[in-house]
PDB file with SEQRES, HELIX, SHEET and CRYST1 records, atoms N, CA, C and O in Angstrom:
SEQRES   1 A   80  MET THR GLN THR SER ASP LEU SER LEU THR PHE GLU GLU          
SEQRES   2 A   80  ALA LEU ALA GLN LEU GLN THR LEU VAL GLU ALA LEU GLU          
SEQRES   3 A   80  ARG GLY ASP GLY SER LEU GLU GLU SER LEU ALA ARG TYR          
SEQRES   4 A   80  GLU GLN GLY MET LYS LEU VAL ALA TYR CYS ASN ASP LEU          
SEQRES   5 A   80  LEU ASP LYS ALA GLU LEU ARG VAL ARG GLU LEU LEU PRO          
SEQRES   6 A   80  ASN GLY GLU GLU VAL PRO PHE THR GLY PRO MET ASP SER          
SEQRES   7 A   80  ARG SER                                                      
HELIX    1 AA1 THR A    4  ASP A    6  5                                   3    
HELIX    2 AA2 PHE A   11  ARG A   27  1                                  17    
HELIX    3 AA3 LEU A   32  LEU A   63  1                                  32    
HELIX    4 AA4 PRO A   65  GLY A   67  5                                   3    
CRYST1    1.000    1.000    1.000  90.00  90.00  90.00 P 1           1          
ATOM      1  N   MET A   1       0.860  -1.180  -0.019  1.00  0.00           N  
ATOM      2  CA  MET A   1       0.002  -0.015  -0.004  1.00  0.00           C  
ATOM      3  C   MET A   1       0.894   1.221   0.002  1.00  0.00           C  
ATOM      4  O   MET A   1       1.823   1.329   0.802  1.00  0.00           O  
ATOM      5  N   THR A   2       0.593   2.155  -0.908  1.00  0.00           N  
ATOM      6  CA  THR A   2       1.398   3.374  -1.015  1.00  0.00           C  
ATOM      7  C   THR A   2       0.965   4.372   0.039  1.00  0.00           C  
ATOM      8  O   THR A   2      -0.222   4.643   0.220  1.00  0.00           O  
ATOM      9  N   GLN A   3       1.956   4.911   0.729  1.00  0.00           N  
ATOM     10  CA  GLN A   3       1.692   5.930   1.703  1.00  0.00           C  
ATOM     11  C   GLN A   3       1.577   7.298   0.972  1.00  0.00           C  
ATOM     12  O   GLN A   3       2.208   7.511  -0.063  1.00  0.00           O  
ATOM     13  N   THR A   4       0.786   8.180   1.514  1.00  0.00           N  
ATOM     14  CA  THR A   4       0.588   9.477   0.873  1.00  0.00           C  
ATOM     15  C   THR A   4       1.900  10.257   0.718  1.00  0.00           C  
ATOM     16  O   THR A   4       2.072  11.000  -0.248  1.00  0.00           O  
ATOM     17  N   SER A   5       2.833  10.084   1.681  1.00  0.00           N  
ATOM     18  CA  SER A   5       4.088  10.790   1.636  1.00  0.00           C  
ATOM     19  C   SER A   5       4.970  10.259   0.507  1.00  0.00           C  
ATOM     20  O   SER A   5       5.942  10.920   0.141  1.00  0.00           O  
ATOM     21  N   ASP A   6       4.666   9.084  -0.059  1.00  0.00           N  
ATOM     22  CA  ASP A   6       5.444   8.520  -1.147  1.00  0.00           C  
ATOM     23  C   ASP A   6       5.006   9.091  -2.462  1.00  0.00           C  
ATOM     24  O   ASP A   6       5.701   8.899  -3.460  1.00  0.00           O  
ATOM     25  N   LEU A   7       3.899   9.778  -2.523  1.00  0.00           N  
ATOM     26  CA  LEU A   7       3.403  10.362  -3.809  1.00  0.00           C  
ATOM     27  C   LEU A   7       4.269  11.558  -4.106  1.00  0.00           C  
ATOM     28  O   LEU A   7       4.670  12.298  -3.207  1.00  0.00           O  
ATOM     29  N   SER A   8       4.562  11.743  -5.420  1.00  0.00           N  
ATOM     30  CA  SER A   8       5.360  12.892  -5.798  1.00  0.00           C  
ATOM     31  C   SER A   8       4.614  13.683  -6.905  1.00  0.00           C  
ATOM     32  O   SER A   8       5.135  13.954  -7.986  1.00  0.00           O  
ATOM     33  N   LEU A   9       3.378  14.024  -6.557  1.00  0.00           N  
ATOM     34  CA  LEU A   9       2.515  14.777  -7.451  1.00  0.00           C  
ATOM     35  C   LEU A   9       2.388  16.181  -6.967  1.00  0.00           C  
ATOM     36  O   LEU A   9       2.526  16.445  -5.772  1.00  0.00           O  
ATOM     37  N   THR A  10       2.121  17.111  -7.887  1.00  0.00           N  
ATOM     38  CA  THR A  10       1.713  18.417  -7.472  1.00  0.00           C  
ATOM     39  C   THR A  10       0.269  18.313  -6.974  1.00  0.00           C  
ATOM     40  O   THR A  10      -0.410  17.312  -7.205  1.00  0.00           O  
ATOM     41  N   PHE A  11      -0.181  19.352  -6.294  1.00  0.00           N  
ATOM     42  CA  PHE A  11      -1.543  19.386  -5.800  1.00  0.00           C  
ATOM     43  C   PHE A  11      -2.516  19.289  -6.976  1.00  0.00           C  
ATOM     44  O   PHE A  11      -3.512  18.567  -6.920  1.00  0.00           O  
ATOM     45  N   GLU A  12      -2.202  20.040  -8.054  1.00  0.00           N  
ATOM     46  CA  GLU A  12      -3.046  20.044  -9.199  1.00  0.00           C  
ATOM     47  C   GLU A  12      -3.133  18.647  -9.889  1.00  0.00           C  
ATOM     48  O   GLU A  12      -4.199  18.236 -10.347  1.00  0.00           O  
ATOM     49  N   GLU A  13      -2.005  17.955  -9.945  1.00  0.00           N  
ATOM     50  CA  GLU A  13      -1.959  16.624 -10.543  1.00  0.00           C  
ATOM     51  C   GLU A  13      -2.789  15.626  -9.683  1.00  0.00           C  
ATOM     52  O   GLU A  13      -3.561  14.826 -10.209  1.00  0.00           O  
ATOM     53  N   ALA A  14      -2.605  15.703  -8.386  1.00  0.00           N  
ATOM     54  CA  ALA A  14      -3.322  14.800  -7.487  1.00  0.00           C  
ATOM     55  C   ALA A  14      -4.844  15.084  -7.576  1.00  0.00           C  
ATOM     56  O   ALA A  14      -5.657  14.160  -7.579  1.00  0.00           O  
ATOM     57  N   LEU A  15      -5.194  16.348  -7.646  1.00  0.00           N  
ATOM     58  CA  LEU A  15      -6.611  16.693  -7.727  1.00  0.00           C  
ATOM     59  C   LEU A  15      -7.213  16.213  -9.047  1.00  0.00           C  
ATOM     60  O   LEU A  15      -8.354  15.751  -9.071  1.00  0.00           O  
ATOM     61  N   ALA A  16      -6.479  16.313 -10.119  1.00  0.00           N  
ATOM     62  CA  ALA A  16      -6.960  15.858 -11.413  1.00  0.00           C  
ATOM     63  C   ALA A  16      -7.143  14.322 -11.389  1.00  0.00           C  
ATOM     64  O   ALA A  16      -8.138  13.811 -11.903  1.00  0.00           O  
ATOM     65  N   GLN A  17      -6.192  13.598 -10.799  1.00  0.00           N  
ATOM     66  CA  GLN A  17      -6.340  12.154 -10.651  1.00  0.00           C  
ATOM     67  C   GLN A  17      -7.536  11.779  -9.835  1.00  0.00           C  
ATOM     68  O   GLN A  17      -8.254  10.836 -10.168  1.00  0.00           O  
ATOM     69  N   LEU A  18      -7.766  12.521  -8.744  1.00  0.00           N  
ATOM     70  CA  LEU A  18      -8.911  12.275  -7.911  1.00  0.00           C  
ATOM     71  C   LEU A  18     -10.203  12.518  -8.649  1.00  0.00           C  
ATOM     72  O   LEU A  18     -11.149  11.741  -8.524  1.00  0.00           O  
ATOM     73  N   GLN A  19     -10.253  13.583  -9.412  1.00  0.00           N  
ATOM     74  CA  GLN A  19     -11.438  13.875 -10.251  1.00  0.00           C  
ATOM     75  C   GLN A  19     -11.707  12.710 -11.212  1.00  0.00           C  
ATOM     76  O   GLN A  19     -12.853  12.284 -11.359  1.00  0.00           O  
ATOM     77  N   THR A  20     -10.696  12.212 -11.843  1.00  0.00           N  
ATOM     78  CA  THR A  20     -10.834  11.079 -12.798  1.00  0.00           C  
ATOM     79  C   THR A  20     -11.392   9.823 -12.108  1.00  0.00           C  
ATOM     80  O   THR A  20     -12.271   9.143 -12.637  1.00  0.00           O  
ATOM     81  N   LEU A  21     -10.851   9.534 -10.898  1.00  0.00           N  
ATOM     82  CA  LEU A  21     -11.330   8.426 -10.123  1.00  0.00           C  
ATOM     83  C   LEU A  21     -12.797   8.572  -9.756  1.00  0.00           C  
ATOM     84  O   LEU A  21     -13.582   7.637  -9.910  1.00  0.00           O  
ATOM     85  N   VAL A  22     -13.160   9.752  -9.269  1.00  0.00           N  
ATOM     86  CA  VAL A  22     -14.547  10.008  -8.895  1.00  0.00           C  
ATOM     87  C   VAL A  22     -15.514   9.887 -10.089  1.00  0.00           C  
ATOM     88  O   VAL A  22     -16.610   9.341  -9.959  1.00  0.00           O  
ATOM     89  N   GLU A  23     -15.100  10.389 -11.215  1.00  0.00           N  
ATOM     90  CA  GLU A  23     -15.914  10.233 -12.423  1.00  0.00           C  
ATOM     91  C   GLU A  23     -16.109   8.773 -12.800  1.00  0.00           C  
ATOM     92  O   GLU A  23     -17.206   8.359 -13.176  1.00  0.00           O  
ATOM     93  N   ALA A  24     -15.047   8.006 -12.698  1.00  0.00           N  
ATOM     94  CA  ALA A  24     -15.177   6.526 -13.036  1.00  0.00           C  
ATOM     95  C   ALA A  24     -16.112   5.847 -12.032  1.00  0.00           C  
ATOM     96  O   ALA A  24     -16.938   5.015 -12.408  1.00  0.00           O  
ATOM     97  N   LEU A  25     -15.975   6.211 -10.743  1.00  0.00           N  
ATOM     98  CA  LEU A  25     -16.850   5.605  -9.737  1.00  0.00           C  
ATOM     99  C   LEU A  25     -18.314   5.998  -9.970  1.00  0.00           C  
ATOM    100  O   LEU A  25     -19.222   5.179  -9.829  1.00  0.00           O  
ATOM    101  N   GLU A  26     -18.516   7.245 -10.324  1.00  0.00           N  
ATOM    102  CA  GLU A  26     -19.885   7.734 -10.576  1.00  0.00           C  
ATOM    103  C   GLU A  26     -20.528   7.036 -11.791  1.00  0.00           C  
ATOM    104  O   GLU A  26     -21.732   6.781 -11.815  1.00  0.00           O  
ATOM    105  N   ARG A  27     -19.710   6.745 -12.768  1.00  0.00           N  
ATOM    106  CA  ARG A  27     -20.211   6.050 -13.962  1.00  0.00           C  
ATOM    107  C   ARG A  27     -20.466   4.559 -13.681  1.00  0.00           C  
ATOM    108  O   ARG A  27     -21.224   3.914 -14.405  1.00  0.00           O  
ATOM    109  N   GLY A  28     -19.833   4.012 -12.627  1.00  0.00           N  
ATOM    110  CA  GLY A  28     -19.951   2.614 -12.361  1.00  0.00           C  
ATOM    111  C   GLY A  28     -19.097   1.759 -13.227  1.00  0.00           C  
ATOM    112  O   GLY A  28     -19.401   0.582 -13.423  1.00  0.00           O  
ATOM    113  N   ASP A  29     -18.011   2.318 -13.768  1.00  0.00           N  
ATOM    114  CA  ASP A  29     -17.131   1.563 -14.642  1.00  0.00           C  
ATOM    115  C   ASP A  29     -16.416   0.474 -13.833  1.00  0.00           C  
ATOM    116  O   ASP A  29     -15.941   0.710 -12.723  1.00  0.00           O  
ATOM    117  N   GLY A  30     -16.355  -0.716 -14.420  1.00  0.00           N  
ATOM    118  CA  GLY A  30     -15.553  -1.794 -13.842  1.00  0.00           C  
ATOM    119  C   GLY A  30     -16.290  -2.640 -12.832  1.00  0.00           C  
ATOM    120  O   GLY A  30     -17.466  -2.436 -12.530  1.00  0.00           O  
ATOM    121  N   SER A  31     -15.546  -3.593 -12.328  1.00  0.00           N  
ATOM    122  CA  SER A  31     -16.075  -4.522 -11.290  1.00  0.00           C  
ATOM    123  C   SER A  31     -16.072  -3.894  -9.920  1.00  0.00           C  
ATOM    124  O   SER A  31     -15.582  -2.784  -9.712  1.00  0.00           O  
ATOM    125  N   LEU A  32     -16.637  -4.641  -8.993  1.00  0.00           N  
ATOM    126  CA  LEU A  32     -16.609  -4.198  -7.594  1.00  0.00           C  
ATOM    127  C   LEU A  32     -15.204  -4.064  -7.082  1.00  0.00           C  
ATOM    128  O   LEU A  32     -14.880  -3.119  -6.362  1.00  0.00           O  
ATOM    129  N   GLU A  33     -14.366  -5.011  -7.451  1.00  0.00           N  
ATOM    130  CA  GLU A  33     -12.966  -4.987  -7.007  1.00  0.00           C  
ATOM    131  C   GLU A  33     -12.243  -3.759  -7.587  1.00  0.00           C  
ATOM    132  O   GLU A  33     -11.466  -3.107  -6.890  1.00  0.00           O  
ATOM    133  N   GLU A  34     -12.500  -3.456  -8.841  1.00  0.00           N  
ATOM    134  CA  GLU A  34     -11.876  -2.274  -9.421  1.00  0.00           C  
ATOM    135  C   GLU A  34     -12.375  -0.962  -8.789  1.00  0.00           C  
ATOM    136  O   GLU A  34     -11.622  -0.008  -8.595  1.00  0.00           O  
ATOM    137  N   SER A  35     -13.683  -0.964  -8.480  1.00  0.00           N  
ATOM    138  CA  SER A  35     -14.242   0.204  -7.793  1.00  0.00           C  
ATOM    139  C   SER A  35     -13.653   0.412  -6.414  1.00  0.00           C  
ATOM    140  O   SER A  35     -13.400   1.545  -6.004  1.00  0.00           O  
ATOM    141  N   LEU A  36     -13.426  -0.712  -5.673  1.00  0.00           N  
ATOM    142  CA  LEU A  36     -12.810  -0.600  -4.377  1.00  0.00           C  
ATOM    143  C   LEU A  36     -11.364  -0.077  -4.473  1.00  0.00           C  
ATOM    144  O   LEU A  36     -10.915   0.732  -3.661  1.00  0.00           O  
ATOM    145  N   ALA A  37     -10.657  -0.575  -5.500  1.00  0.00           N  
ATOM    146  CA  ALA A  37      -9.264  -0.107  -5.681  1.00  0.00           C  
ATOM    147  C   ALA A  37      -9.273   1.383  -6.004  1.00  0.00           C  
ATOM    148  O   ALA A  37      -8.427   2.126  -5.505  1.00  0.00           O  
ATOM    149  N   ARG A  38     -10.227   1.837  -6.842  1.00  0.00           N  
ATOM    150  CA  ARG A  38     -10.320   3.271  -7.179  1.00  0.00           C  
ATOM    151  C   ARG A  38     -10.656   4.090  -5.880  1.00  0.00           C  
ATOM    152  O   ARG A  38     -10.093   5.158  -5.635  1.00  0.00           O  
ATOM    153  N   TYR A  39     -11.552   3.560  -5.109  1.00  0.00           N  
ATOM    154  CA  TYR A  39     -11.960   4.241  -3.860  1.00  0.00           C  
ATOM    155  C   TYR A  39     -10.718   4.386  -2.942  1.00  0.00           C  
ATOM    156  O   TYR A  39     -10.449   5.477  -2.438  1.00  0.00           O  
ATOM    157  N   GLU A  40      -9.971   3.295  -2.730  1.00  0.00           N  
ATOM    158  CA  GLU A  40      -8.810   3.311  -1.883  1.00  0.00           C  
ATOM    159  C   GLU A  40      -7.767   4.307  -2.409  1.00  0.00           C  
ATOM    160  O   GLU A  40      -7.176   5.051  -1.627  1.00  0.00           O  
ATOM    161  N   GLN A  41      -7.546   4.324  -3.684  1.00  0.00           N  
ATOM    162  CA  GLN A  41      -6.583   5.273  -4.300  1.00  0.00           C  
ATOM    163  C   GLN A  41      -7.131   6.687  -4.113  1.00  0.00           C  
ATOM    164  O   GLN A  41      -6.368   7.609  -3.823  1.00  0.00           O  
ATOM    165  N   GLY A  42      -8.404   6.865  -4.270  1.00  0.00           N  
ATOM    166  CA  GLY A  42      -8.985   8.198  -4.090  1.00  0.00           C  
ATOM    167  C   GLY A  42      -8.802   8.670  -2.669  1.00  0.00           C  
ATOM    168  O   GLY A  42      -8.491   9.844  -2.466  1.00  0.00           O  
ATOM    169  N   MET A  43      -8.976   7.825  -1.677  1.00  0.00           N  
ATOM    170  CA  MET A  43      -8.774   8.219  -0.313  1.00  0.00           C  
ATOM    171  C   MET A  43      -7.344   8.637  -0.006  1.00  0.00           C  
ATOM    172  O   MET A  43      -7.093   9.560   0.768  1.00  0.00           O  
ATOM    173  N   LYS A  44      -6.412   7.923  -0.641  1.00  0.00           N  
ATOM    174  CA  LYS A  44      -4.992   8.269  -0.516  1.00  0.00           C  
ATOM    175  C   LYS A  44      -4.719   9.666  -1.100  1.00  0.00           C  
ATOM    176  O   LYS A  44      -4.000  10.488  -0.532  1.00  0.00           O  
ATOM    177  N   LEU A  45      -5.343   9.878  -2.276  1.00  0.00           N  
ATOM    178  CA  LEU A  45      -5.184  11.194  -2.865  1.00  0.00           C  
ATOM    179  C   LEU A  45      -5.808  12.348  -2.054  1.00  0.00           C  
ATOM    180  O   LEU A  45      -5.270  13.454  -1.990  1.00  0.00           O  
ATOM    181  N   VAL A  46      -6.947  12.047  -1.449  1.00  0.00           N  
ATOM    182  CA  VAL A  46      -7.584  13.038  -0.577  1.00  0.00           C  
ATOM    183  C   VAL A  46      -6.608  13.368   0.580  1.00  0.00           C  
ATOM    184  O   VAL A  46      -6.378  14.541   0.870  1.00  0.00           O  
ATOM    185  N   ALA A  47      -6.047  12.359   1.224  1.00  0.00           N  
ATOM    186  CA  ALA A  47      -5.136  12.572   2.332  1.00  0.00           C  
ATOM    187  C   ALA A  47      -3.913  13.335   1.849  1.00  0.00           C  
ATOM    188  O   ALA A  47      -3.430  14.234   2.537  1.00  0.00           O  
ATOM    189  N   TYR A  48      -3.419  12.990   0.692  1.00  0.00           N  
ATOM    190  CA  TYR A  48      -2.229  13.686   0.139  1.00  0.00           C  
ATOM    191  C   TYR A  48      -2.533  15.153  -0.134  1.00  0.00           C  
ATOM    192  O   TYR A  48      -1.726  16.024   0.191  1.00  0.00           O  
ATOM    193  N   CYS A  49      -3.696  15.433  -0.731  1.00  0.00           N  
ATOM    194  CA  CYS A  49      -4.101  16.827  -1.003  1.00  0.00           C  
ATOM    195  C   CYS A  49      -4.275  17.607   0.282  1.00  0.00           C  
ATOM    196  O   CYS A  49      -3.829  18.750   0.380  1.00  0.00           O  
ATOM    197  N   ASN A  50      -4.914  17.006   1.266  1.00  0.00           N  
ATOM    198  CA  ASN A  50      -5.070  17.640   2.550  1.00  0.00           C  
ATOM    199  C   ASN A  50      -3.715  17.975   3.228  1.00  0.00           C  
ATOM    200  O   ASN A  50      -3.526  19.038   3.821  1.00  0.00           O  
ATOM    201  N   ASP A  51      -2.800  17.007   3.102  1.00  0.00           N  
ATOM    202  CA  ASP A  51      -1.453  17.246   3.653  1.00  0.00           C  
ATOM    203  C   ASP A  51      -0.755  18.400   2.951  1.00  0.00           C  
ATOM    204  O   ASP A  51      -0.119  19.224   3.608  1.00  0.00           O  
ATOM    205  N   LEU A  52      -0.863  18.478   1.613  1.00  0.00           N  
ATOM    206  CA  LEU A  52      -0.256  19.607   0.900  1.00  0.00           C  
ATOM    207  C   LEU A  52      -0.898  20.896   1.309  1.00  0.00           C  
ATOM    208  O   LEU A  52      -0.194  21.888   1.502  1.00  0.00           O  
ATOM    209  N   LEU A  53      -2.228  20.934   1.455  1.00  0.00           N  
ATOM    210  CA  LEU A  53      -2.913  22.141   1.898  1.00  0.00           C  
ATOM    211  C   LEU A  53      -2.504  22.553   3.301  1.00  0.00           C  
ATOM    212  O   LEU A  53      -2.331  23.744   3.562  1.00  0.00           O  
ATOM    213  N   ASP A  54      -2.348  21.609   4.202  1.00  0.00           N  
ATOM    214  CA  ASP A  54      -1.908  21.908   5.551  1.00  0.00           C  
ATOM    215  C   ASP A  54      -0.487  22.542   5.523  1.00  0.00           C  
ATOM    216  O   ASP A  54      -0.212  23.509   6.233  1.00  0.00           O  
ATOM    217  N   LYS A  55       0.397  21.967   4.685  1.00  0.00           N  
ATOM    218  CA  LYS A  55       1.730  22.485   4.604  1.00  0.00           C  
ATOM    219  C   LYS A  55       1.751  23.895   4.014  1.00  0.00           C  
ATOM    220  O   LYS A  55       2.526  24.745   4.453  1.00  0.00           O  
ATOM    221  N   ALA A  56       0.902  24.136   3.025  1.00  0.00           N  
ATOM    222  CA  ALA A  56       0.803  25.446   2.427  1.00  0.00           C  
ATOM    223  C   ALA A  56       0.334  26.469   3.409  1.00  0.00           C  
ATOM    224  O   ALA A  56       0.844  27.588   3.464  1.00  0.00           O  
ATOM    225  N   GLU A  57      -0.692  26.059   4.223  1.00  0.00           N  
ATOM    226  CA  GLU A  57      -1.199  26.953   5.244  1.00  0.00           C  
ATOM    227  C   GLU A  57      -0.143  27.330   6.268  1.00  0.00           C  
ATOM    228  O   GLU A  57      -0.034  28.484   6.685  1.00  0.00           O  
ATOM    229  N   LEU A  58       0.638  26.321   6.665  1.00  0.00           N  
ATOM    230  CA  LEU A  58       1.700  26.540   7.606  1.00  0.00           C  
ATOM    231  C   LEU A  58       2.743  27.548   7.048  1.00  0.00           C  
ATOM    232  O   LEU A  58       3.211  28.438   7.758  1.00  0.00           O  
ATOM    233  N   ARG A  59       3.082  27.373   5.761  1.00  0.00           N  
ATOM    234  CA  ARG A  59       4.020  28.297   5.143  1.00  0.00           C  
ATOM    235  C   ARG A  59       3.504  29.721   5.141  1.00  0.00           C  
ATOM    236  O   ARG A  59       4.248  30.667   5.398  1.00  0.00           O  
ATOM    237  N   VAL A  60       2.213  29.860   4.846  1.00  0.00           N  
ATOM    238  CA  VAL A  60       1.607  31.214   4.827  1.00  0.00           C  
ATOM    239  C   VAL A  60       1.611  31.821   6.208  1.00  0.00           C  
ATOM    240  O   VAL A  60       1.909  33.004   6.372  1.00  0.00           O  
ATOM    241  N   ARG A  61       1.270  30.994   7.236  1.00  0.00           N  
ATOM    242  CA  ARG A  61       1.286  31.529   8.618  1.00  0.00           C  
ATOM    243  C   ARG A  61       2.676  31.942   9.045  1.00  0.00           C  
ATOM    244  O   ARG A  61       2.830  32.903   9.799  1.00  0.00           O  
ATOM    245  N   GLU A  62       3.701  31.231   8.574  1.00  0.00           N  
ATOM    246  CA  GLU A  62       5.060  31.586   8.937  1.00  0.00           C  
ATOM    247  C   GLU A  62       5.434  32.947   8.332  1.00  0.00           C  
ATOM    248  O   GLU A  62       6.263  33.669   8.886  1.00  0.00           O  
ATOM    249  N   LEU A  63       4.835  33.283   7.224  1.00  0.00           N  
ATOM    250  CA  LEU A  63       5.127  34.540   6.580  1.00  0.00           C  
ATOM    251  C   LEU A  63       4.419  35.715   7.179  1.00  0.00           C  
ATOM    252  O   LEU A  63       4.819  36.858   6.955  1.00  0.00           O  
ATOM    253  N   LEU A  64       3.341  35.460   7.963  1.00  0.00           N  
ATOM    254  CA  LEU A  64       2.577  36.501   8.576  1.00  0.00           C  
ATOM    255  C   LEU A  64       3.229  36.887   9.898  1.00  0.00           C  
ATOM    256  O   LEU A  64       3.788  36.035  10.589  1.00  0.00           O  
ATOM    257  N   PRO A  65       3.158  38.203  10.263  1.00  0.00           N  
ATOM    258  CA  PRO A  65       3.699  38.607  11.542  1.00  0.00           C  
ATOM    259  C   PRO A  65       2.902  37.945  12.696  1.00  0.00           C  
ATOM    260  O   PRO A  65       1.672  37.920  12.711  1.00  0.00           O  
ATOM    261  N   ASN A  66       3.655  37.436  13.617  1.00  0.00           N  
ATOM    262  CA  ASN A  66       3.126  36.792  14.819  1.00  0.00           C  
ATOM    263  C   ASN A  66       2.230  35.570  14.528  1.00  0.00           C  
ATOM    264  O   ASN A  66       1.471  35.131  15.392  1.00  0.00           O  
ATOM    265  N   GLY A  67       2.327  35.030  13.303  1.00  0.00           N  
ATOM    266  CA  GLY A  67       1.545  33.889  12.899  1.00  0.00           C  
ATOM    267  C   GLY A  67       0.045  34.122  12.946  1.00  0.00           C  
ATOM    268  O   GLY A  67      -0.722  33.162  13.027  1.00  0.00           O  
ATOM    269  N   GLU A  68      -0.388  35.360  12.897  1.00  0.00           N  
ATOM    270  CA  GLU A  68      -1.804  35.719  12.956  1.00  0.00           C  
ATOM    271  C   GLU A  68      -2.503  35.290  11.717  1.00  0.00           C  
ATOM    272  O   GLU A  68      -1.884  35.122  10.667  1.00  0.00           O  
ATOM    273  N   GLU A  69      -3.762  35.114  11.822  1.00  0.00           N  
ATOM    274  CA  GLU A  69      -4.645  34.762  10.681  1.00  0.00           C  
ATOM    275  C   GLU A  69      -5.169  36.042  10.099  1.00  0.00           C  
ATOM    276  O   GLU A  69      -5.565  36.959  10.818  1.00  0.00           O  
ATOM    277  N   VAL A  70      -5.167  36.094   8.768  1.00  0.00           N  
ATOM    278  CA  VAL A  70      -5.718  37.194   8.033  1.00  0.00           C  
ATOM    279  C   VAL A  70      -6.936  36.709   7.261  1.00  0.00           C  
ATOM    280  O   VAL A  70      -6.808  35.757   6.490  1.00  0.00           O  
ATOM    281  N   PRO A  71      -8.114  37.311   7.426  1.00  0.00           N  
ATOM    282  CA  PRO A  71      -9.313  36.854   6.729  1.00  0.00           C  
ATOM    283  C   PRO A  71      -9.082  36.943   5.213  1.00  0.00           C  
ATOM    284  O   PRO A  71      -8.422  37.862   4.728  1.00  0.00           O  
ATOM    285  N   PHE A  72      -9.638  35.968   4.473  1.00  0.00           N  
ATOM    286  CA  PHE A  72      -9.563  35.946   3.026  1.00  0.00           C  
ATOM    287  C   PHE A  72     -10.659  36.865   2.514  1.00  0.00           C  
ATOM    288  O   PHE A  72     -11.829  36.750   2.880  1.00  0.00           O  
ATOM    289  N   THR A  73     -10.232  37.782   1.650  1.00  0.00           N  
ATOM    290  CA  THR A  73     -11.178  38.742   1.099  1.00  0.00           C  
ATOM    291  C   THR A  73     -11.272  38.654  -0.435  1.00  0.00           C  
ATOM    292  O   THR A  73     -11.958  39.461  -1.062  1.00  0.00           O  
ATOM    293  N   GLY A  74     -10.592  37.692  -1.023  1.00  0.00           N  
ATOM    294  CA  GLY A  74     -10.631  37.545  -2.487  1.00  0.00           C  
ATOM    295  C   GLY A  74     -11.815  36.759  -2.945  1.00  0.00           C  
ATOM    296  O   GLY A  74     -12.651  36.346  -2.141  1.00  0.00           O  
ATOM    297  N   PRO A  75     -11.894  36.549  -4.231  1.00  0.00           N  
ATOM    298  CA  PRO A  75     -12.979  35.729  -4.767  1.00  0.00           C  
ATOM    299  C   PRO A  75     -12.882  34.303  -4.311  1.00  0.00           C  
ATOM    300  O   PRO A  75     -11.774  33.786  -4.171  1.00  0.00           O  
ATOM    301  N   MET A  76     -14.010  33.629  -4.066  1.00  0.00           N  
ATOM    302  CA  MET A  76     -14.023  32.236  -3.639  1.00  0.00           C  
ATOM    303  C   MET A  76     -13.572  31.314  -4.757  1.00  0.00           C  
ATOM    304  O   MET A  76     -12.988  30.260  -4.505  1.00  0.00           O  
ATOM    305  N   ASP A  77     -13.838  31.702  -5.964  1.00  0.00           N  
ATOM    306  CA  ASP A  77     -13.443  30.873  -7.134  1.00  0.00           C  
ATOM    307  C   ASP A  77     -12.147  31.454  -7.678  1.00  0.00           C  
ATOM    308  O   ASP A  77     -12.103  32.575  -8.186  1.00  0.00           O  
ATOM    309  N   SER A  78     -11.072  30.634  -7.552  1.00  0.00           N  
ATOM    310  CA  SER A  78      -9.769  31.141  -7.943  1.00  0.00           C  
ATOM    311  C   SER A  78      -9.671  31.388  -9.462  1.00  0.00           C  
ATOM    312  O   SER A  78      -8.706  31.989  -9.935  1.00  0.00           O  
ATOM    313  N   ARG A  79     -10.648  30.933 -10.197  1.00  0.00           N  
ATOM    314  CA  ARG A  79     -10.615  31.158 -11.646  1.00  0.00           C  
ATOM    315  C   ARG A  79     -11.285  32.478 -12.072  1.00  0.00           C  
ATOM    316  O   ARG A  79     -11.331  32.823 -13.253  1.00  0.00           O  
ATOM    317  N   SER A  80     -11.810  33.212 -11.050  1.00  0.00           N  
ATOM    318  CA  SER A  80     -12.490  34.493 -11.330  1.00  0.00           C  
ATOM    319  C   SER A  80     -11.424  35.542 -11.698  1.00  0.00           C  
ATOM    320  O   SER A  80     -11.761  36.694 -11.973  1.00  0.00           O  
TER     321      SER A  80                                                      
END                                                                             
């Protein structure tokens, strides 16, 4: 079983893989065993993405004076 720390994907790559897995699961492609394998891989990707987000948040906090939180005031959709 691959640990999330063994993955060497960018956040965007991991998210794209996760989206592909979810779409396959939603379509019902493959056997039960294949669906379970996709689900397990998806959960690993979710954990990996969460870990990357936690690390990014920590880096941002380190850049802020006194580690204070600054409320987000930008658009909620980063594509805006």
